[in-house]
N, C-alpha and C positions, 0 to 999 in steps of 0.2 A: 352225272348220272350216264350210265352205259346206254349206248344206242345200238340198234341193230343196223347192219350194214351189209351190202353184197361185196364179194370179192371175187374177181376174175381170176379163177385158179388155174386154168389150163388155157391160156392164150394162144394165138397163132393159128395154124391150120388144123388143130384138132378141135375137139368137142370143146363147147363153151359150158363150163360148171360154175354156176354161182352158188356162193355159200351163204345162206341166210340164217342169222344165229338169233336165239332167245336166249341171251346171256343170264338173264335171272334164272333159267331152268339148266344152264350149263348144256344146252343142246343146240345142234345145228340141222337144218334141213337144206335141200338141194334142188336147183333148178338146172337140169341137164338139156342142152340144146344142141342141135346141128343147125347153125344160122343159115348154111347154104342151102339146106333142105326145108328150111322155114318150120322145123318141128321142135318141141320140147316135151319134157315130162318133169314131174315134181317127185320127189322122194322124201317121205315123212314131212308133209306140210303142217304148218300150224294153222290154227283156225282163221287167222287175220289174213287173208288171201290178196289183200290189196298189194302187197310187196312183190308177190309173184307174177302179178298181172302187170306191174310196172316194169319188171325186168323183162319180161317177155316182150312188152311193147318197145322197150329200147332196142332188143336183139332183134325185132321183126319177126318173131316166131309165134306159133300157135301151140298153146298147152294141150296135149291130146291125151294125156294120161296121168293119173296121179296114184302113187303106191306107198304103202306103208311097210316097213321092214318087220314090224310086229305091232300086235295089239298094245297100245301105248297105256302104261299105268301113271304117266306123269303129266300128259297134256291131252288136250281134245285134238283128235286128228282133223286136218283141213281138207282131206279128200272129197268130201261131201261138198264142201263151199267150192272148191274149185270146180266140181262136176256141174254144180248149179250156174256158176260165173261163166264157163268156158265150153261145157258140154264134154270135159274131159271123162275118159273111160275110167272107172274105179274098180272094175271086177278084179280079182286077185290074179295074179301071175303065179301059177303053181310051180313048185320048185322043178327045175329042168327046162321049164319053158321059156321061150325069148319073144320079145317083141322089137319090131323095128324102130329106129329113130334115125331118119335120114339115112345117110350112108353108115351109121353105126348100128348096133345092136345090144339090148339089154337082156342079160339072161339071169333068171332067178335061180339061186342056190339055197338049197336047205342048211341052215346054220343054227340049229337049236342049242340052247344053253340059257342065255338071258330069259327066253320064254320057250315053250315046248315047240312052237310053230314058227320060229323065228326064221326069216328069210334075208339072204345077202343079195344084192344086185350087181352083177358084173358087167361093166361097159366093155364092149369090144368093137374093134375095127377090123372087119373080116373075122379071122379066129385069133387076132392078137388081144390079149386082155389089156385094157388101158387103167381102168380105175374100178376098186371095189367099194360099194356103198354097204357099209358093214353093220348099221344099225347099233346094236349093243354087243353083238357077237365079238369085236374087237374093237376097242379103243386105243387112242394114241396113249401108250403106256399101262394099258389096264384091259379088264373087260367088265361088262355090266354085270350086276348082281344076279345071282340064281335064285334067291329067296323069295320073290314077290309072290309065287303060287302057294307058299306055305312051307314050314319046315320039313314036312314029309316028302317033298319034292326037291328041296334044295340040293341035297347032295346028288341025286339023279341028274338034275339039271348041269350042276357042276362037272359031273362025269361027262354030260353031252356036249358041255363046252370044252373040255378037253379032247373031245373027239373031233370037234369042229375045228380047233387050231391045229391039231397034231395030224389029222387025216383028211378032213373034207376040204380044207384050204391049202393042204400041202403043195399040190401041183402048180399053185399060181406062181408066176416069177417074181423075183425080188422088187423089179422096177414097177410093179402094179402100184398105183397111187390109192392111198386109203382115205376114205371119207367117212368117218363115223358119226352117228347121230349123237350119241352120249359123250359128253366130255367133262373136264374138271368143273365142279361146282353142280353136277347133277347128282342128286340122291339116288341114281340109279346105279351108281359106281362109285368107287373110292380110287384113289391114287393115279386118276387120269391127269393128262397133260391139258393145258389150255389152248393148244395147237388145233387148228381146225382140220389138219390133214398130215399125212405122213406117207410112208411107203411101206409095203410088206417086208422089203429088206431091212428097213430101219427098225421095225417093230421086232423082227426076229432076232436083231443084234442086240436090243435093249429092253423090250418089255419083258417083265418077269414071268408073265403067263406063257410067253414062247420060249423063254430061256429055261423055265423049268421042266425037265423031262420025267421026273417021278410024280405018280398020280396022287399020292397022299399030301405032300407039300403043296400041290397045285389046288387040291379040294380045300385043305385049310386056308389057303390064301383067299380062294373064292368066297369062302364063307365069312372070312373077316370083314364084315360091313357094319356100318352105323345104322341106326334107325332112320326109317323114312317117314315122310309126312302123311298123316292121317288120310288126307283126301286121296292119296293113291288107292286106297282099298274100294273105292267106288269108281275110279276112273275108267276101267277096263268095261265095266258094265254101261257106262256112259257111253262109251265109244261104240259097243255093240248095238245099243238102242239108237244112237244119234241124237244131237242136241239141235235146238232151234237154228237154223240158219241166220247168219248175221248180215249177209249180202257183200257188196264190194267195198263198202267203207263202214267203219265202225258207228255205232249209233252216238248221238250226241249227249254230252254229259249236262245233266240239268242242274242248274245253279238254284242253291237253296238258301234261303234267310236263316239267320240263327234260331228263331224260334221255330222254323219248320225242322231243323236238325234237332232241336230239343224235344219236340214232339214226337219225331220219329224214334229217338232213343227211348223216350218214356212210354210210348204207347206200343210201339212195335218191336222194341228191342234192337233197334239198329246198332251196329258196330261202327264206331268212328274210326277210321284208319289214317293216322297222321303220317304223310309220306315225307316229312321234312327230315333233316339230320337230327341224329341224337341230341346234339348241343342245343338246337333251336327248340326241340321239345322239352329238353330240361328247364329251359328258361320260362316256358309258359304252354300250356297246353289244355285241352278240355278234359275234364274229370272223367275218367273211366275210358279214355280212347286208348288206342293201341298205337304204340311207337313202332312202326314198320317202315323204316326209311326206304325211299325208292332207289338208293345207291347200292342196296343189297337185294338178295333173293325175295323179293317183296311177296310174289304170288306163293311160293312154298311155305312161307311162314303164315300168311293169311290162310292157306289151304290146311295147315297144320293146326291151327288155333281157332278158326271161326268155321261153324259148320256151314255146310252149302245151303243155300237158300235163304238164310239171314239177310236182311237189308243192310247194305254198305253205304257208308257215307265216306268220301275222300276229303281231306282238308290238308293245306298247306302245299307249297312247291307252286312253280308256275303253270300256266295252261299247258304247257308242252308236257312238263312232268306228270300232270294229271292224266293226260291222254296217254302216256306210255304206261303209267299205272293201270288204267282201265284196260289197255291191251293186253298186259301182262295176267290180269285177273281173268280176262274173257278166254286167254289160252287154256285156263285150267277149269273152265265151265263156271266161273262165278259171275253169273249174269245179273244178280240182283243188285246192282249198283243204283242206289236211289238218286245219288247226285254228289255235288260237290258243295262244301260249305263257302257260300260267296263271301270273300273278304277275309277268310280264314279265322285264325285265333283272335286278330285284332277286331274283326266285326262281332266275333262272340263276345269279347269283353266290353266292347262299346255298347253293346246291347244289354248290359248289366248282368250278364251271366257269369257265373264263377269259373275261375282258371286255377290250375294247379301248378306246382313247380316242384324240381328235385334238385337237391345239392349235387354238386359234382366234384370228383377227386381224381388224384393220379396214383398210381402203382406205388411210388414213394410216400404217399400219405397212408396207403393201406399197411404198407411195412411198419410205419411209425406207429400206427394203432395197435398193431400185433405185439411189437416190441415193447410198448408202454401199458400193455394189459389193459387198453381201453374196453369198456363194456360195447361191443359192437360184433353183430353177427355178420361174418365175411360168407356171403354166398357165390359159389363157382357155378355160372350158367353154363359152362362149357359141356360137350359131349364126353361120353365114358373114356373113349380113347384119349383124348387131351388130358382128363383128369388123372388117369394112371400114369401119365408120363410125367406128372409131377404137379403140385398144387400148394397153395399157401398153407402153413401150419393152421390146424384149427378151423379150416374152412368147412362149410357144409355144402355137399355137392347136390345141386338140383338143376339138371338138364332144363332148359328153357321150356319144352313142352310139358313138363311135370310141375311147373312153377304154381299153377293154380291148384291142382290137386294137393300139393304138399304145403301149402302157405300156412296152414294151421301149425306146422311144426316149427316155425320161426317166432322167437319171442317177441312180443310187443313193447317190452320196456326198454328195448335198446334199439339204436338206429341199425338198419341192415345195408351193408356195403355190397353191391352185387357187380361182378366183373366177368368178362368172358375173354376172348383173345385179343379183340379189336376195340370194344366198345358198342358194335352193334347189336350183338344179341342180348347184351346187358341192358340196352335200352328197351328191348322187347319184354325182358325178364322184368324190369323196373315198373312198366306200365301194367304187367300182370300183377305184381305186388300190390300196387296201388288198387286195382279193382278188387284185390283180396281183403282190402281194408287196413293194410298197413300205411302208415303216415310218415314215418321217419325213414326215408329212402335216401340212399346215396349211389349215384351211378359212377363207377370208376371208368373215367373216359380213355386212359392211356392202353397202350399196347401191353400184352401179357408177358412180351419178350424183354420188357423193360425189368422185369423180375430178375432174370438172368443177368442183364447188364449190370445191374446193381449189386451182383454177386450175392444175392440172398437165397438163403436154403430154402428148399422144397421138401414136401412129405411125398412119398411114392411107395406102392407096394414092394415089399421085399427089401 
């Protein structure tokens, strides 16, 4: 399971920049400090602020300000938490305004595109620019999407993004370090790199949004985006209103006995989230539970499939993995975690409660069934972009978020074999199929790339 960890990104005599990542969201946040002056600020903080307090303590600095580059749609801002924990100022820094940071200065820049009021923050030593904290205005290898405010504004914001890159940031030198908030894995943008940092010069030579000079191709590329999780629609309002403060430490996870979990699911409609690997879930799991493994973007899929406020129960994994899952869910405002099934599926089964399992198979098995005309429904749970680039002949395309709504289309008289690119989303889709009443479910565990390695034909438009 991936861990969040800091990176000493600018060591030596310069400013200290610590990159703290929420890998499940594809996002980064930044603690920027002048250790000599004992001062620090945080840009785009997550809600779990214990990590910033720890970093500040190690550097011997005080966090005096917390800033967001934009109103976030994918996570709860931690600015209010930092203000409560440290007394940090959280009033906005208007475009063109500056704030001191020891012997350095942070200047706010207007960088609309990803959002209408988007800001970038330029770190200066005297008048020499050192680093740009770009939020979603410029990513490593991409830019963040411009359609979050609706299709009526998507083209307008794409045009603003073009102006931001070509005009507003044009005068910054190539050696300015780039620290974007959004990166690869974020549903706020596509095509980005997993690198936490770059330079403006590197991006000007390789980022297609910076190398594209014509407006129409730029807009077309900016608007070529996949779907984003349902929880995004309410996150901006949540950040405007503010959410309950967590404090310096995450709340304890309550252990729940099997019959307590059974009562929660039956009487209060609690959702059981199994954070184990798909293979473990296949072997044995609670009926009706969600297979959303902790090694993937757990919070994004929970936020896509389970409405906010519904009671949640975690099961599987180690205590450390359960705490990480809790941390990730709190980051998106999913505070309704009732607790953890103590003892996991083994305790559930020992209590005499029923369990379910799935068959598993490989890509080669899928090919064999198709070639032998076996009565089986092949369900491709990948997204639209993956599907149009090639899929198994005769497959039914149902992207994971649509499985529950479209399960009635799937014949009950034959097995359904569900696959994705790696097996992770197939596990989620299989658990949704079970919830919809299907009983003959096979999860394809292999990599979809195996299909090409086996030199098997695909179907694609055109």
